C-alpha beads as a LAMMPS data file, in Angstrom:
LAMMPS data file: protein, C-alpha beads

218 atoms
217 bonds

1 atom types
1 bond types

-500.0 500.0 xlo xhi
-500.0 500.0 ylo yhi
-500.0 500.0 zlo zhi

Masses

1 110.0

Atoms # bond

1 1 1 0.000 0.000 0.000
2 1 1 1.331 3.404 -0.994
3 1 1 -0.877 6.433 -0.564
4 1 1 -0.803 10.193 -0.518
5 1 1 -3.435 11.951 1.563
6 1 1 -5.440 14.595 -0.269
7 1 1 -5.511 16.900 2.756
8 1 1 -3.843 20.266 2.278
9 1 1 -0.457 20.412 3.997
10 1 1 -1.359 22.834 6.771
11 1 1 1.607 21.822 8.923
12 1 1 3.895 20.152 6.413
13 1 1 4.492 17.105 4.230
14 1 1 5.324 13.789 5.910
15 1 1 6.630 10.563 4.411
16 1 1 5.886 7.470 6.524
17 1 1 7.797 4.247 5.783
18 1 1 6.825 1.015 7.537
19 1 1 6.253 -2.562 6.348
20 1 1 3.256 -2.922 8.684
21 1 1 0.256 -1.982 6.546
22 1 1 -2.198 -1.607 9.446
23 1 1 0.233 0.576 11.368
24 1 1 0.765 2.795 8.320
25 1 1 -2.984 3.255 7.960
26 1 1 -3.318 4.285 11.613
27 1 1 -0.333 6.616 11.444
28 1 1 -1.670 8.277 8.306
29 1 1 -5.025 8.936 9.979
30 1 1 -3.340 10.441 13.058
31 1 1 -1.091 12.752 11.026
32 1 1 -3.595 13.804 8.367
33 1 1 -6.173 14.468 11.059
34 1 1 -3.721 16.892 12.679
35 1 1 -3.105 18.858 9.489
36 1 1 -0.216 17.059 7.811
37 1 1 -0.137 15.914 4.186
38 1 1 0.942 12.287 4.385
39 1 1 2.620 9.949 1.902
40 1 1 3.228 6.304 2.803
41 1 1 5.419 3.461 1.587
42 1 1 5.755 -0.145 2.791
43 1 1 9.412 -0.720 1.952
44 1 1 12.740 1.080 1.961
45 1 1 13.095 1.048 -1.866
46 1 1 9.598 2.421 -2.463
47 1 1 10.071 4.988 0.303
48 1 1 13.359 6.062 -1.226
49 1 1 11.737 6.467 -4.654
50 1 1 8.906 8.525 -3.183
51 1 1 11.422 10.697 -1.330
52 1 1 13.317 11.376 -4.555
53 1 1 10.124 12.213 -6.434
54 1 1 8.746 14.783 -3.997
55 1 1 9.601 17.273 -1.266
56 1 1 9.023 16.435 2.415
57 1 1 9.483 18.217 5.730
58 1 1 9.972 15.035 7.749
59 1 1 10.341 11.288 7.224
60 1 1 8.932 8.897 9.845
61 1 1 10.261 5.352 9.555
62 1 1 10.788 2.048 11.334
63 1 1 14.245 0.543 11.765
64 1 1 13.091 -2.919 10.674
65 1 1 11.999 -2.693 7.047
66 1 1 12.068 -6.311 5.927
67 1 1 15.363 -6.997 4.165
68 1 1 16.379 -3.332 4.488
69 1 1 17.738 -1.335 7.412
70 1 1 16.017 1.841 8.490
71 1 1 19.398 3.111 9.681
72 1 1 20.868 2.718 6.200
73 1 1 17.853 4.464 4.727
74 1 1 18.340 7.444 7.051
75 1 1 21.954 7.701 5.872
76 1 1 20.853 7.649 2.232
77 1 1 18.179 10.300 2.785
78 1 1 20.649 12.537 4.622
79 1 1 23.120 12.249 1.744
80 1 1 20.478 13.496 -0.660
81 1 1 19.100 16.201 1.634
82 1 1 21.170 16.921 4.795
83 1 1 18.400 19.194 6.099
84 1 1 15.634 16.539 6.050
85 1 1 14.239 15.722 9.489
86 1 1 13.810 12.037 10.334
87 1 1 11.838 10.450 13.155
88 1 1 12.395 6.818 14.130
89 1 1 9.200 5.109 15.296
90 1 1 10.105 1.494 15.974
91 1 1 8.889 -1.596 17.765
92 1 1 12.397 -2.883 18.403
93 1 1 13.907 0.041 20.240
94 1 1 17.348 -0.494 21.764
95 1 1 19.824 1.806 23.496
96 1 1 22.509 1.216 20.872
97 1 1 20.171 1.795 17.945
98 1 1 18.941 4.996 19.579
99 1 1 22.515 6.265 19.919
100 1 1 23.278 5.381 16.319
101 1 1 20.083 7.067 15.134
102 1 1 20.895 10.325 16.893
103 1 1 24.451 10.115 15.581
104 1 1 22.982 10.072 12.091
105 1 1 21.010 13.198 12.951
106 1 1 17.449 11.992 13.530
107 1 1 15.123 14.509 15.132
108 1 1 13.424 12.042 17.473
109 1 1 13.387 8.355 18.438
110 1 1 10.198 6.751 19.777
111 1 1 9.084 3.196 20.527
112 1 1 5.816 1.516 19.576
113 1 1 3.181 1.534 20.874
114 1 1 3.057 5.303 21.307
115 1 1 0.678 7.908 22.657
116 1 1 -0.741 9.796 19.639
117 1 1 -1.228 13.052 21.558
118 1 1 2.313 13.043 22.953
119 1 1 3.695 11.979 19.567
120 1 1 2.019 14.858 17.714
121 1 1 3.185 17.339 20.325
122 1 1 6.804 16.195 20.021
123 1 1 6.580 16.247 16.243
124 1 1 5.146 19.777 16.190
125 1 1 7.786 21.086 18.598
126 1 1 10.613 19.404 16.701
127 1 1 9.526 20.808 13.340
128 1 1 9.066 24.309 14.763
129 1 1 12.666 24.290 15.999
130 1 1 13.814 22.906 12.672
131 1 1 12.018 25.586 10.650
132 1 1 13.394 28.292 12.942
133 1 1 16.896 27.027 12.211
134 1 1 16.143 26.905 8.482
135 1 1 15.116 30.567 8.533
136 1 1 18.414 31.445 10.168
137 1 1 20.347 29.277 7.751
138 1 1 18.652 30.868 4.745
139 1 1 19.289 34.366 6.088
140 1 1 23.011 33.658 5.790
141 1 1 22.545 33.576 2.044
142 1 1 21.014 37.052 2.033
143 1 1 22.925 40.342 1.891
144 1 1 23.944 41.664 5.319
145 1 1 25.117 45.303 5.682
146 1 1 28.790 45.382 6.737
147 1 1 30.877 48.428 7.621
148 1 1 33.812 48.874 5.216
149 1 1 36.022 50.218 8.018
150 1 1 35.349 48.206 11.152
151 1 1 33.685 45.159 9.477
152 1 1 30.779 45.258 11.929
153 1 1 27.452 43.976 10.611
154 1 1 23.960 45.324 11.078
155 1 1 22.064 42.687 13.023
156 1 1 19.388 42.255 15.644
157 1 1 20.552 42.599 19.236
158 1 1 18.002 40.034 20.496
159 1 1 16.568 36.893 18.885
160 1 1 12.941 38.017 19.048
161 1 1 13.559 41.775 18.791
162 1 1 13.200 44.044 15.770
163 1 1 15.936 46.352 17.078
164 1 1 19.154 46.337 15.081
165 1 1 22.629 47.520 15.945
166 1 1 26.147 47.432 14.528
167 1 1 27.831 44.451 16.159
168 1 1 31.138 42.586 15.549
169 1 1 30.627 39.837 12.992
170 1 1 32.106 37.246 15.364
171 1 1 29.483 38.172 17.995
172 1 1 26.712 38.039 15.390
173 1 1 27.743 34.579 14.200
174 1 1 28.073 33.304 17.764
175 1 1 24.758 34.739 18.973
176 1 1 22.483 33.770 16.138
177 1 1 24.168 30.799 14.474
178 1 1 26.311 29.276 17.243
179 1 1 29.411 29.719 15.062
180 1 1 32.670 30.535 16.827
181 1 1 35.491 32.148 14.844
182 1 1 38.978 30.883 15.663
183 1 1 41.941 33.153 14.891
184 1 1 44.448 31.476 12.599
185 1 1 46.193 31.927 9.256
186 1 1 45.136 30.566 5.884
187 1 1 47.483 28.241 3.997
188 1 1 48.920 31.124 2.000
189 1 1 49.567 33.456 4.932
190 1 1 50.989 30.671 7.091
191 1 1 53.922 30.393 4.665
192 1 1 54.987 34.008 5.181
193 1 1 57.965 34.688 7.462
194 1 1 57.706 36.971 10.486
195 1 1 59.006 40.069 8.670
196 1 1 56.436 39.596 5.927
197 1 1 53.653 39.147 8.469
198 1 1 54.728 42.312 10.311
199 1 1 54.902 44.249 7.039
200 1 1 51.448 42.955 6.132
201 1 1 49.834 44.210 9.338
202 1 1 51.664 47.562 9.106
203 1 1 50.239 48.024 5.618
204 1 1 46.779 47.005 6.781
205 1 1 46.934 49.658 9.524
206 1 1 47.972 52.265 6.954
207 1 1 45.128 51.227 4.669
208 1 1 42.669 51.453 7.548
209 1 1 43.880 54.951 8.489
210 1 1 43.630 56.076 4.870
211 1 1 40.049 54.785 4.595
212 1 1 39.129 56.362 7.908
213 1 1 40.580 59.753 6.961
214 1 1 38.833 59.614 3.604
215 1 1 35.515 58.797 5.288
216 1 1 36.022 61.750 7.646
217 1 1 36.794 64.036 4.718
218 1 1 40.373 64.676 5.788

Bonds

1 1 1 2
2 1 2 3
3 1 3 4
4 1 4 5
5 1 5 6
6 1 6 7
7 1 7 8
8 1 8 9
9 1 9 10
10 1 10 11
11 1 11 12
12 1 12 13
13 1 13 14
14 1 14 15
15 1 15 16
16 1 16 17
17 1 17 18
18 1 18 19
19 1 19 20
20 1 20 21
21 1 21 22
22 1 22 23
23 1 23 24
24 1 24 25
25 1 25 26
26 1 26 27
27 1 27 28
28 1 28 29
29 1 29 30
30 1 30 31
31 1 31 32
32 1 32 33
33 1 33 34
34 1 34 35
35 1 35 36
36 1 36 37
37 1 37 38
38 1 38 39
39 1 39 40
40 1 40 41
41 1 41 42
42 1 42 43
43 1 43 44
44 1 44 45
45 1 45 46
46 1 46 47
47 1 47 48
48 1 48 49
49 1 49 50
50 1 50 51
51 1 51 52
52 1 52 53
53 1 53 54
54 1 54 55
55 1 55 56
56 1 56 57
57 1 57 58
58 1 58 59
59 1 59 60
60 1 60 61
61 1 61 62
62 1 62 63
63 1 63 64
64 1 64 65
65 1 65 66
66 1 66 67
67 1 67 68
68 1 68 69
69 1 69 70
70 1 70 71
71 1 71 72
72 1 72 73
73 1 73 74
74 1 74 75
75 1 75 76
76 1 76 77
77 1 77 78
78 1 78 79
79 1 79 80
80 1 80 81
81 1 81 82
82 1 82 83
83 1 83 84
84 1 84 85
85 1 85 86
86 1 86 87
87 1 87 88
88 1 88 89
89 1 89 90
90 1 90 91
91 1 91 92
92 1 92 93
93 1 93 94
94 1 94 95
95 1 95 96
96 1 96 97
97 1 97 98
98 1 98 99
99 1 99 100
100 1 100 101
101 1 101 102
102 1 102 103
103 1 103 104
104 1 104 105
105 1 105 106
106 1 106 107
107 1 107 108
108 1 108 109
109 1 109 110
110 1 110 111
111 1 111 112
112 1 112 113
113 1 113 114
114 1 114 115
115 1 115 116
116 1 116 117
117 1 117 118
118 1 118 119
119 1 119 120
120 1 120 121
121 1 121 122
122 1 122 123
123 1 123 124
124 1 124 125
125 1 125 126
126 1 126 127
127 1 127 128
128 1 128 129
129 1 129 130
130 1 130 131
131 1 131 132
132 1 132 133
133 1 133 134
134 1 134 135
135 1 135 136
136 1 136 137
137 1 137 138
138 1 138 139
139 1 139 140
140 1 140 141
141 1 141 142
142 1 142 143
143 1 143 144
144 1 144 145
145 1 145 146
146 1 146 147
147 1 147 148
148 1 148 149
149 1 149 150
150 1 150 151
151 1 151 152
152 1 152 153
153 1 153 154
154 1 154 155
155 1 155 156
156 1 156 157
157 1 157 158
158 1 158 159
159 1 159 160
160 1 160 161
161 1 161 162
162 1 162 163
163 1 163 164
164 1 164 165
165 1 165 166
166 1 166 167
167 1 167 168
168 1 168 169
169 1 169 170
170 1 170 171
171 1 171 172
172 1 172 173
173 1 173 174
174 1 174 175
175 1 175 176
176 1 176 177
177 1 177 178
178 1 178 179
179 1 179 180
180 1 180 181
181 1 181 182
182 1 182 183
183 1 183 184
184 1 184 185
185 1 185 186
186 1 186 187
187 1 187 188
188 1 188 189
189 1 189 190
190 1 190 191
191 1 191 192
192 1 192 193
193 1 193 194
194 1 194 195
195 1 195 196
196 1 196 197
197 1 197 198
198 1 198 199
199 1 199 200
200 1 200 201
201 1 201 202
202 1 202 203
203 1 203 204
204 1 204 205
205 1 205 206
206 1 206 207
207 1 207 208
208 1 208 209
209 1 209 210
210 1 210 211
211 1 211 212
212 1 212 213
213 1 213 214
214 1 214 215
215 1 215 216
216 1 216 217
217 1 217 218
């Protein structure tokens, strides 16, 4: 059985992969009833084909998929789309498999049988966090005002605030994207001797002063 619910994707598109037909039917009803557009597949190969053919926000799958491994399928899906969220919903949950699943980057790991209300709540919360991260990730691809002299960028001072201020780019990356800049030298600069490095920084200071004086109209 492979189906696609006709319900409009109010919350997102979900691909469910499980070789238990009755379980898939129940899971589809739970998700579609909560506002998700649901596609289903009963095997890893068919699930993989459906994933390639369409766009999904999350994939929910079992670890035991007949002759196929759900873990291997997660790895394949992540290779195609590193941003795809995966949820393991399995009847053979083990500590080691849970660790391996999270190592592969799954969003959540749950055992059958499950509480539908709690499951939907965890799914909603997980996808909200994921979409918040995606908005931040996409914003990196947009133009960000940067001062030509001090290299500060114009960014929000608080996550949920509309106020903006000129802040050091390293603080901006750390605050909003959890990226820490580490001072080092690139492969080209690392080959320079000390005198060349000193001369480089002296020239950079002169260039900075010249730009500053020009900006001040001196």
